[in-house]
C-alpha positions as CSV (number, residue, x, y, z in Angstrom):
1,A,92.6,85.6,75.3
2,G,94.7,85.5,78.5
3,Q,94.9,88.9,79.1
4,L,90.9,89.5,78.8
5,Q,90.7,86.5,80.9
6,M,92.5,88.6,83.7
7,E,90.6,91.3,83.2
8,F,87.3,89.8,83.5
9,D,88.6,88.4,87.2
10,K,89.4,91.5,88.4
11,L,86.8,93.3,87.5
12,K,84.4,90.7,88.6
13,K,86.2,90.4,91.7
14,K,85.9,94.4,92.0
15,L,82.5,94.1,91.7
16,A,81.4,91.2,94.3
17,V,83.0,93.0,96.9
18,E,81.1,95.9,96.5
19,G,78.2,93.4,96.8
20,L,76.6,94.0,93.0
21,F,76.2,90.3,92.9
22,D,75.1,89.6,95.8
23,E,71.7,87.3,95.9
24,D,69.8,88.7,98.3
25,K,69.9,91.7,96.0
26,K,68.3,89.8,93.4
27,R,64.3,90.4,92.4
28,V,61.5,87.7,91.4
29,L,60.5,88.0,88.5
30,P,56.5,88.5,87.2
31,A,54.8,85.9,86.8
32,L,53.1,87.1,83.7
33,P,54.6,90.0,82.2
34,E,53.0,91.8,80.4
35,K,55.5,94.2,78.7
36,I,58.7,93.5,78.1
37,G,61.7,95.5,76.5
38,F,64.3,94.3,74.5
39,V,67.8,95.5,74.3
40,T,69.6,94.3,71.6
41,S,70.2,94.1,68.1
42,P,67.2,94.7,66.0
43,T,68.7,92.5,63.1
44,G,70.6,89.6,64.3
45,A,69.5,86.1,65.5
46,A,68.8,86.2,68.7
47,V,65.6,88.8,68.4
48,K,63.7,86.8,65.6
49,D,64.9,83.4,68.1
50,F,63.2,85.5,71.2
51,I,60.2,86.9,68.8
52,S,59.9,83.2,67.7
53,V,59.7,81.4,70.9
54,L,57.1,83.7,71.9
55,E,54.9,83.1,69.1
56,R,55.2,79.8,69.3
57,R,54.4,79.5,73.2
58,G,51.3,81.9,72.0
59,W,52.4,84.5,74.7
60,R,50.2,87.7,74.0
61,G,51.8,90.7,75.7
62,E,54.0,93.7,74.1
63,L,57.5,93.7,73.4
64,L,59.2,96.4,72.3
65,I,62.9,96.3,71.1
66,F,65.8,99.0,72.2
67,P,67.8,98.8,69.4
68,A,71.5,98.6,70.2
69,K,75.0,97.7,69.1
70,V,76.3,94.3,70.5
71,Q,79.6,94.2,70.1
72,G,82.2,96.3,68.8
73,R,83.8,99.7,70.6
74,E,81.4,102.0,70.6
75,S,78.2,98.5,71.8
76,P,78.5,99.6,75.7
77,A,77.5,103.2,75.6
78,E,75.1,102.3,72.9
79,L,73.5,99.6,75.3
80,I,73.5,101.7,78.2
81,D,71.5,104.4,76.5
82,A,68.7,101.9,75.5
83,L,68.4,101.0,79.1
84,R,68.2,105.0,79.7
85,I,65.3,105.7,76.7
86,A,63.4,102.2,78.2
87,R,63.4,103.8,81.6
88,Q,60.8,106.3,80.2
89,F,58.7,103.9,78.9
90,E,55.7,103.0,81.7
91,G,54.4,99.9,82.4
92,L,57.8,98.1,81.7
93,D,57.2,94.7,83.2
94,L,60.9,93.3,82.7
95,M,63.9,93.6,80.9
96,V,66.1,91.3,78.9
97,I,69.7,92.5,77.4
98,G,71.3,90.1,75.5
99,R,72.5,88.8,71.6
100,G,73.5,85.4,70.2
101,G,76.8,83.5,70.4
102,G,80.6,84.9,69.9
103,S,83.9,84.9,70.9
104,A,85.1,86.6,74.2
105,E,85.8,89.5,71.9
106,D,82.4,89.9,70.2
107,L,80.8,89.7,73.6
108,W,83.1,91.6,75.4
109,A,80.4,94.6,75.7
110,F,78.7,92.9,78.2
111,N,81.5,92.8,80.5
112,D,82.1,96.7,81.0
113,E,81.4,98.4,84.1
114,A,79.5,101.0,83.5
115,L,76.7,98.7,82.2
116,V,76.7,96.5,84.6
117,R,76.7,99.5,87.3
118,D,73.3,100.0,85.6
119,I,71.7,96.9,85.2
120,A,72.4,96.9,89.3
121,S,70.4,100.0,89.8
122,Y,67.7,99.2,87.3
123,P,64.2,99.7,88.3
124,V,62.7,96.5,86.6
125,P,64.1,92.7,87.0
126,V,66.5,92.1,84.5
127,I,67.2,89.1,82.4
128,S,71.0,88.9,80.8
129,A,70.8,86.3,78.3
130,V,73.9,86.9,76.0
131,G,75.8,84.0,74.2
132,H,75.3,80.4,75.0
133,Q,75.3,78.3,77.6
134,I,78.8,78.3,77.9
135,D,79.9,82.2,77.6
136,F,79.7,84.1,81.1
137,V,79.6,87.7,81.1
138,L,79.4,90.2,84.2
139,T,75.5,91.0,83.0
140,D,75.3,87.1,84.0
141,F,76.1,88.0,87.6
142,V,74.3,91.2,88.3
143,A,71.3,90.5,86.4
144,D,68.2,88.9,88.0
145,L,68.2,86.3,86.7
146,R,70.5,84.5,83.6
147,A,69.2,82.7,80.9
148,E,72.1,80.6,78.6
149,T,70.3,82.0,75.5
150,P,67.6,83.9,74.0
151,S,66.3,81.5,73.3
152,A,65.7,80.7,76.9
153,A,64.8,84.0,77.8
154,A,61.9,83.5,75.9
155,E,60.8,80.5,77.3
156,I,61.1,82.1,80.5
157,V,59.2,85.3,80.1
158,S,56.2,82.6,78.9
159,A,56.7,80.0,81.3
160,G,53.9,81.6,83.3
161,F,51.3,82.5,80.8
162,L,51.8,79.0,78.9
163,E,51.0,77.4,82.9
164,A,48.0,80.1,83.1
165,N,47.2,78.8,79.5
166,E,47.2,75.2,80.5
167,R,45.8,75.7,83.6
168,W,42.5,77.2,81.9
169,Q,42.4,75.0,79.3
170,R,41.8,72.1,82.2
171,C,39.7,74.3,83.9
172,G,37.4,74.9,80.9
173,N,37.6,71.2,80.1
174,E,36.7,70.4,83.5
175,L,33.7,72.3,83.4
176,N,32.0,71.2,80.6
177,V,32.1,68.5,81.6
178,L,30.8,69.2,84.7
179,V,28.0,70.6,83.2
180,R,27.1,68.2,80.5
181,R,26.8,66.0,83.7
182,T,24.6,68.3,85.4
183,L,22.7,68.5,82.2
184,K,22.3,65.1,81.7
185,D,20.9,64.4,85.1
186,R,18.8,67.3,85.5
187,L,16.9,65.9,82.0
188,A,16.6,62.5,83.9
189,E,15.1,64.3,86.8
190,M,12.5,66.6,84.0
191,R,11.5,63.1,82.5
192,L,10.9,61.9,85.8
193,L,8.8,64.2,86.6
194,A,7.2,64.5,83.6
195,E,6.3,60.5,84.2
196,K,4.8,61.3,87.6
197,L,2.6,64.1,86.6
198,R,0.8,62.5,83.7
199,L,-0.3,60.0,85.7
200,F,-2.2,62.5,87.7
201,E,-3.6,63.8,84.2
202,P,-7.7,63.2,83.9
203,S,-6.8,61.4,81.0
204,S,-4.2,58.9,83.1
205,R,-6.7,58.8,86.1
206,V,-9.7,58.0,83.1
207,E,-7.5,54.9,81.7
208,N,-6.5,53.8,84.9
209,W,-9.8,53.2,85.9
210,S,-10.6,51.8,82.9
211,L,-8.0,49.3,83.1
212,L,-9.4,48.2,86.8
213,V,-12.7,47.8,85.3
214,D,-11.8,45.8,82.2
215,D,-9.5,43.7,85.7
216,F,-12.7,43.5,87.8
217,G,-15.0,42.4,84.3
218,N,-12.3,40.0,83.7
219,R,-12.4,38.2,86.7
220,L,-16.1,38.6,86.9
221,T,-16.5,36.2,84.1
222,N,-13.9,33.9,84.9
223,C,-15.7,33.4,88.4
224,L,-19.3,33.1,86.2
225,R,-17.7,30.6,84.0
226,D,-16.3,28.8,87.0
227,A,-19.4,28.8,88.7
228,T,-21.2,27.7,85.6
229,A,-19.3,24.6,85.4
230,L,-19.3,24.2,89.1
231,V,-23.7,23.8,89.0
232,R,-22.9,21.8,85.6
233,S,-20.8,18.8,86.9
234,K,-23.3,18.7,90.8
235,L,-26.4,18.3,87.9
236,T,-24.7,15.8,85.7
237,S,-23.6,13.7,89.2
């Protein structure tokens, strides 16, 4: 372990001096990646966890798995070859490279100098998702973003989509409320207009005049009764 750490520190210092890890070289990840590549073992837990998180969060996009061994002597060459093959696919918005946790020896392929240099010159942004939170490999430093785990990488990838989906749902709900309120207000206005129009209909005018005639008739009857009572009162006095 001590020897591996010495080799790790030596290569890290060398590449850092060359500027491969400079922050100003980090590219911004696309907010809504539609087509993602993942270089990893097709049978490992990492890819299963990655897909599971994307499905759970409702991500709608295309995921391409580029298989490679993720440990052992042949691993660096296969990882580089998988990245080379992925370059040939048009429309890739983002590349993820990674695997699940393991010992320093298990993760050593991701410290390969040729692999690190290949990632540094990769045409699309790259996320390094190797091991667990406490694990660090050189691809973490050269990649545009380090994810603590493959599952965390999936959360990062789908974050923009999840936010956009929630925003659209809120907009949809607000629009639904606005439409209902507007329809309710317009319906009340239509009922008021219908009531006003009804007052100007011939039947309504006849009805109003009929009521007015009845009112005048009642007033006349009351007046005659009062006048008659008054005359009778004077005649009897």
